[in-house]
N, C-alpha and C positions, 0 to 999 in steps of 0.2 A: 480285810484282806491280810492284815498282819498276823492275826491269830490263825488264819487259814494255813499259812506256810508252816507254822510250828506243828500244827496237826498233821499236815502232809508229810513232814519229816518222819513223824511216828508211823503214819500209815505206810510209808515206803519201806521203812526198815523192818517192821514186824514180820512180813512174809518173806523177806529176802535172805536172811542169814541162816539158811538151811543147807545150801551148798553141797559140799562133797559128802557130808554125813547124813544126807537126806534118806539114805537106805539104812534101816535099822536092823538089818539081819546081822546076827552076831557072828556067824561063821566060826569054823573051828570047833574044838572041844570045850566043854564047860564043866570041869571036874568039881568046881566049887558050887555048892548048892545055892548060895546067895545070888550068883550070877543069873540063874534062871529067873528069879523074881525081879531082878534089875531090868532084864530085857523085856519081861512081860509088862512091868510098870511103864516102861518107855513106849512099847507098842500100843498099849491101851490108852495112854495119855495122848499120843498122836491122833488116834481115832477120835477121841472125845474132842480134841482141839479142832480137827477138821470138820466135825459135825456142829461146832459152835457151842458145845457144852463146856464152857470155860471153867466153871467152878470145879467140875470133876477133873478136868485136865490139870489145873493147878495142883489139886490134891495128889494126883498120881505122879506128877513131875517131882513134887517134894518127896514123895515116898521113894521114887527112883533114885534121887540124889542121896537120901538117907541110907538106902540099902547098899550103896557101893562100898566095898571093902577091899583091902589089899589081897589080891589073889595068890594062891599058892603056886599056880601055874603062870609063869611070866608070859606065856604065849597069849594070855587073856588081856594083858595090860593095854595093848593098842585098841582092842575092841571095847573094853570098858571105858577107856579114856574118851573115845568118840561118843559113846553112849552118854557119859557124864556131861561132856561139853554140850551135846545136843539137848539134854534135859535142862541144863542151866540156861541156855539161850532161849529155848522154847518156853520155859517157866516165865522168863521176863517178857517174851512176846505175848504170852497169853494174858498176863496182867495188863499189858498195854492195850490189847484188844478189848479187854473188859472196861478200859477207861479208869483203872485204879492204880495210878503211878505211886501214890503214897503207900498203898498196901504192898506193892512190889518191893519197895525199899525196906519195909518192916520185915518182909519174908527173907530178904537177903541178909539183913542184920541178924535175924535169928539163926540162919544157916552159918553165918560167919562166927557167931558166938560159940558154935560147937562144930567147926569145920571138919568134915570127914577126913581122915588121914590120907586116903587115896587122892582126893581132890587137892589137898594141901601139897601133895608131892608131885602130881602129874598135870593138874590143870588149874593151879592156883592163880596164875597170871590171867587166864581167860575168865575165871570166876570174878576177879576184881575188876577187870575191864568191863564185863557185863554189868556189874554192880555200879560202876562209875556212870555208865550210860543211864541206868535206871534212876540214879540220883539226879542226873541232868534234866530228867523229865519232871522234876519237882522243884521246890523252892531252894533246894540245897545245892546251889551251883558251886559255891566255894569248896564244899566237901567233895563234890564231884570232880572238880579240877585237881584238887590235891590227890585224890585217889588215882586219877589218870596219870599224873606225874609219877606216882609211886609205881604204877604198872609198868611204865616204860623204863624203869630202872631195874626191873626184875630180869633174871636170867632167861634167855630164850632157848637154851639148849634142850633138845628133845621135843620141842613144839613142832607140830606139823604145819604145813602152809595154811591149812584151814584155820588152825588155832591162831596163827599170826594174823590171818585175814580178820578174824573177829577182834583181836586185840587192837589192831591199828584202826579198824573201822569204828569201833566204839570210842576209843580215845580221841580220834579225829572228830567224831560227832560232839564229844564233850567240849573240846577246844573250839569247835565251830560256834558254840553258844556263848563264848567269852571273847569280846572284841579284841582284847589285848593278846590273844593267843592264836591269831589267824595263820601265822607262819607255821606253827606246829600243826595246826589242823590240816593245812595243805600238804605238809610232809607226810603226815599219817595217812591221808587219803591216797597219796601216790604210792606209798609202800603197800597199803591195803590192796590197791589195784594189781600190783605185781603178784601178791600172794593169791588173789582171786584167779588170776590167769594160770598160776602154777597148779592150783587145785581144781581147775575147770569149773569155776562157779560164775556163770554169766550173770545170774541175778545179783550177786554181790558186786560184780564189776559195774553193773548198770546203776546200782545205788550210789556207788562212789563217783561215777561219772556225773550223775545228777548233782551230787553234793559239790563237786569241784566247779560245775557250771554255775551254781548259785554263788559260789565264792567269787568267781570271775565277774558275775553280775554286780555284786556289791562293790567290786573294785572298779567298776565302770568299763571293763573289758568286754564290750557287747559282742564282738565277733567271736572271741574265744568261748564265751558263754553259750551262744547259739550253736556253735559247732559241737560243743560237748553235749548239749541237750539232744541234738540230732543223732549223735552217736549213741546216747542212752536209748532213744527210740529204736535205733537199729538193733541194739543188743536185745531189747525186749522182743522185737519181732523175730529175731533169729531163733529164739527158743519158744516162740508162741506164748509169751508171757503177756496176756492182755492187761493184767493188773499193772504190771510195770510200765506197759505202753501208755495206759491211761494216766498214770502218775507223771510220766515224762511230758506228755502233752499238757497236763495241768501246769507243770512248771514253766513250759513255754508260754502258756497263756498269761500266767502271772508276770513273767518277764516283759512281755509285749505290752501289757496293760501299764506296767511301771513306766515304760517309755512312751505311753500315749498312742500306741499303734493298735487301736481297737479293731479295725478291719482285718488286719493280719492275725490278731489274737483270735478273732472269730473263726478263722479257718482251722486253727489248731484246736479250738474248743469243739468244733464239729468232729474232728478226728478222734478226740477223747471220747465223745459220745458214741462214735462208731465202734470204738474198742470195747465198750461195755454193753453194746446193743445185743450181741449174740450170747444169750444166757447159757447156751449149751457149751460154750467154750470159756466164758468168763466166770471164774469162781467169785461169786458175788461177795462183795465187801461193802457194807453200808457206808462206811466212812469214805472210801474212795468214790463210790457212786455219788454220794452226797456232794463231795468236793467238785466232781465233774459238773453237776448241775449248778452249784454255787458259782463256779467260774463262768459258766455259760450265761447265768443271770447277770453277773457283773459286766460281761462283755455287752450284753443287750442294753444294760443301763447306760454304759458309756457311749453306745451308738444311738441313744435317744429312743430306743424301742421299749417303752415302759411296760406295755401289756405282756410282751414276750419275756421281759425280765421277771415280772411277777410270776409268770407261769413256771419258769425254771426254778425260781426260788422256792415256790410251793412244793415242787417235786423234790428238791433238796431237803426241805423240811420233813417230808414224809420218810425219806431215807434215813435221816439221822435222829429221828424223834427219840430213839432209845438211848442215844449217846449223851454224855455229859453236856451241859448247856454251853460251856466254852469250847466245845469241840466242833463248832460250826454253826450252831443255831444262833449264837450271838451275832455272827456276821450277817446271817439272813435277816434277823430283826432290825439290825442297824440299817441295812440297805433298803428293806421294805419300808421301814419307818420313815426314812428320808424321802422316799418317793411319795408315800401316802400323804404326808403333811403338806406336800406341794400341790396336792389335788384341789380342785374346786368343789368337790363333793364333801359335805360336812361329815358324813359317816366315815368316809375314807380318812379324812383329817383326824377324826377322833381315834380311829384304829391305829393310824401311824403314830399319834402321840402316845397311845397306850404301849405300843411296841418300844418306843424310845424310853419311856418311863421304866419299862421292865429291864432294859439294858442298863440304864442308869442305876437300878437298884441291885442287880444280880451279877453283872459282868465283872471282869477284871478291871483294875484301876484305869488302865488306858482306854478301854472301851467305854467305861463310865464317863470319862472326860469327853469323848467324842459325842456320846448321846446327849450329855448336858449342853454341849456347845450347839448342837443342832436344835435342841429345844429352846435354847436362849435366842437363837435367830428367829425361830417361830414366834416366840412370845414378844420379842422386840418389834417384829413386823406388824404385830396386832396391837401395839401400843401398851402392852403389859410390861411397862418398864421395870417395876419393882421385882416381878417374877424373873425377868431376864437378867437383872443385876444379880439376883440371888444365885442363879445358875452359873453366871460368869464367875462370881466369887467362889463358887464350889469348884469350878475347873481350876482356878488359881490355887485354892487350898489343896486340891489333889496334887498339883505340881510341886507344892512345897513338901509334901509327904514322900515324894518320890526321890530316889537317889540321883536322878538327873532330870533335866527339863522334860516335862510331859508335852511332847510335840503334838498339839491338836491344831492343825493348820487353820489359821484364821481367828482362833479364839482370843489370843492375847492382843492381836491387832484390833479386833472388835471392842474388847474391853478398854484398851488405851484410848481409842477414838471417842468412845461413849463418855468415859469419865473426864476427858479433856473438854468435851463439849458441855458436860454438866458442870464443870468447874471443881470437881472433887480431885484436887491435886494429889492428895495422899494415895488414893487408889490408882490414879493415873501413873504415879511413879512406880508402884508395884508392878502394874501390868507392863510398863515400859521396860523394866528390868527383865521380866519373864520373856517378853517379845524379843529383846536383844539376844538372850540366851538361846531362844528357839532359832533365830536367824543365824547365829554363829554355828549352832549344831547343824542346821540345814546346809550352810555353806561348806562346812567341813565334810559332810557326807557326800556332797556333790563333787567338790574339788579335790578332796584327799582320797576317799575310799568308797564313796557312794554306798554307805551302809544300807543294807536292805531293811525293809519294814519289819521283816520277821525278827531281826536282831533287836530292833527297838522294842518290839512287843515283848520279846523274851526278857530284856532288861527290866521292862516295866513290871512284869509278873514276878520278878525276884525283888520285890520292893522292900521286904522286911530286912533282908541281909544288907542291901545297899543303903537303906536308911540308917542302920547302925554304923556302917562305915562312914557315911557322910556326917553323922552326929559326932563321931570320934574326931574327924578332921576339924569340924567346927570348934569343938572344945579345945583342941590343940592350938588352933589359930587364935582363939580368944578375942581379946580387945583389938588386936591388929587387924583381924578379918573384919570386925565391925567397922573400924575406922576406914579401912579401905573400901568397904561396901558403901558407907555413907559418902565418901569422897567420890566414888564412881557415880553414885546417884546424883550428887550435886553437880558433878561435871556433865552428866547427861542433861540435867535440867538447864544448865548454863548453855550447853551446846544447842539445845532445842530453842532456847530464847534467842541466841545469836542467829541461828538458822532462820527463825521466823522474821527477825528484824532485817536480816539480809534479803530475805525473800521480798519483804515489803518494799525495801529500798530499790531492789531490782525492778519491781513492778512500777514504782514511781518514775524511775529513770527511763524505763521503756515507754511509759505514757508520754513523758516530756519529749523524748526523742521522736516519738511518732508525731506529736503535735508540731515540732520544729520541722520535721520532714515534710509534713503537709504544707506548712507555710512556705518553705523553700520551693516546693513543687509548684505552688501557685505563682510565686514570683518568677520562676523559670518560664512558666507558660506565658506570663505577661511579657517577659523579655523576648521570648521567641516571636510573639506576635509583633512586637515593636520592630525587631530586626527584619521581619518579612516586609513590613511596610516601608522600612528604610531601603531595603533592596529594590522594591518596586519603584520607589521614587528615584533611586539612582539610575535604574534602567531607563526610566522615562526621560530623565535629564540627559543621559548619554544619547538617546535617540534624537531628542530635540537638538542637541549640539551638533550631531552629525548632519542633520538637515540644514542647520544654520550655516555650517561650514560649506556645505555644498552650494547653498544659495549665495554665499559670500564670494564664491569663485568668480573672479573678474572675467566677464565675457570676452574682453579684448585679449586676455591671456590665452583663452581657448583658441581664438582665431590665430594668434601668433604660432601656437603649437601646430595647428593644421597647416600653416604656411611653411613651417619647418619640414613637414612631411612632403608637401606638394613640390616645394622648390628646393628641397634638400639643403636646409640651412646648416650652419656649422654645428658640431656636437655640443659645443659649449652653449650655444643659443638654445638647443633642444633641452639640455639639462636645466638651464635657467628658467625657461618657460614652463617646463614640466613641474618643477618645484613650486612655482607660483600657483599652478593649478591644483597640484596634489602635494601640499607642504609636508604631510606626515608619512608619505608612502615610503620613501627611501629609508627613513629611520626605522619604520616598522619592518621593512624587508630585511634590513641588516640584523635586526634583533632576532628574526626568525632563522635567517641563514647567515651566520657570521662568516666573514672572510670570503664573500661572494666576489667573483671577478667582474670586470667592466662589461664584458660581452654578455654574461648572464644577467647582469643588472639592466643592461639596455633591453635584453630580451623580455624581461619582466615588465619594463616600462611600456614596451610595444603591446604586450598582452593587455595592459590596462587600457590602451587606446584602441582595443578591439581589432587589432591587425590579424589577418589570416596568416596561415603558414607560408603561403605563396608570397604575400606582401613582406613578411618578415625576412624570407630568404633573399628577396631582392634588396631590401634595405640594408641587410647585414652582409650581402654578397656571399651567401652560403647556400648549399644545397638544401632542398626541402627535408631530406632524411636527417640532416644535421639539426634542423629545427625540431623535428620530432624527438631526436635523441636528447636535445637540451630540455625539452618538456619532460621527458622521462626522468632525467637526472634531478630536475627540480622537484618532481613529485616525491622522489625518494628522500631528498633533503628536507622537504616539508613534512614527510611522514604522513601523507594523506591517506584517508580511507578509500575503499574502492568506489563508493558512490559519490565522492566529492571531486569536482574537476579542478584542475590547476588554475584555469582562467577565473573561476568564481572566487577561489581562495585569494588569488593575487589581487583581484579587484576589491575584495573586502578589506585589504590593508590600507586602501585609500581613505576608508571611513573611520578608522580607528584612531583614537588618541594614543600617542606614544606611551603614556603612563599605564594604559590598560593592557599593553601587550606583555 
């Protein structure tokens, strides 16, 4: 997918930068004879380009540029300037359509060596901006950035909004490919959008909107990114640009797959397919059509629909069969190879292995690493340890040749675990270092700027330049870097050993704690059973004691108590006899209702003796309603529930031991 995005950038920009000068009519008078041939070259070149005859088109565009001279009639300057700019831009576009970026740079170098005076005076800035973009499509990124810096220092006086649109768009695209120049890229894209609006170029505005959206994506600003992609779709629809619409949907699909939203990505993949379905309206572009099918295949793969994924990938293969291998076919073979080697069918497995072998032999360094890692997993799963080790070592060697860590997700972790298990400490240390670099890079991309896969791929493909830079840095650091690296490796090993020891100690402590917890749990269960038995014994003893107390009540005392009621003995005799019969009652009563008066106390004693309300009213010489009121107040003081009577509770106090209350 990472190579796809770079290809998509080229596919988007090739047809878009035609804008305001899309009409090649010269207009006005042409007293200079050379002007006729210039306009004819331009007209015929455009016809050849539109018909797909790219070789003829490039030849005619070069003749058009070479034929432009300083006119004797100044009224021709504007028309010739537009024609020259159009020829420069379309010459580059045609080379990109042919898939020959290196040949494009060679052509521009030859023009620059003998730059026509007219171009040097009127469209020099645009010529070098276009050349800078052409360089960015090759391995010469440093030269491309330097040339873009030079362009932005040139005088802009006399340049039309369309010329400025081209300048800012191409320079922004150059900076977009260099991670350290993203601020400048964003500024150029925004200025380019202003110029596109001034010159009425919706195609150019759409391309810049898409570019800004991808920048927001890499910065993790998902809402802004989606909003801009949707704006890009709207711009394409407003002018009936099905090619631009398909490209915008492709970008949306890639964004949603990046965030793991396969179902939503599928809806946009379907919209992209709808955009290219009507061949009467869609100007067929094999690269764009192929990318639509590739993205649909990737969506189907992520959704687990293997057969559908294979169908769309085969369609994509048919579309881009004539394009360079790394312009999409490599992504098809990587995806199909991965799915086929996971098949249970021997023929499918063999075909998948062959596809991955082809990628490992012919792709760019990064895709080689991915293919080798997938083959290593395949061989390791089948017990071919030696072959798997060779492939893992090859991935590591690739990473060492690259100017930054070659992020092949899972490869370094797999190598580290394998060599640790094998006991090969030397190789384990190497893979541990690469794995940590990969993790640091991943963390930075997620938490700092969420660098997109297309940028990582682009850096990988510029390996030679970055290798030289890295070698220069290593030579400058010399012994200090070696010492620091060794120290870091030793520290990593020490930390790993400490971590392993701590992990083992933690496991031992946890096991001992679990055993102790089980022992305490058993002891607690035994203690609980013992307490339950103790409680039952206490209840039984209390019951027996109450019965004994009741049985020990002297019958003669009961008779005396009855005598007090019948013959109305003195109150002191009543209290004395009552206490002999119920020795714990009054103590229990006062503990329940502290500060109880004598009358209420007597009332409670009469309740114990089963006296009715009428009898109590006579004995206490009060009205019956007063007896009921006393019972109500007593209920409140005792805080009794609704289903418990005052009489039962009062009688229960005669059977309680004072200590239990």
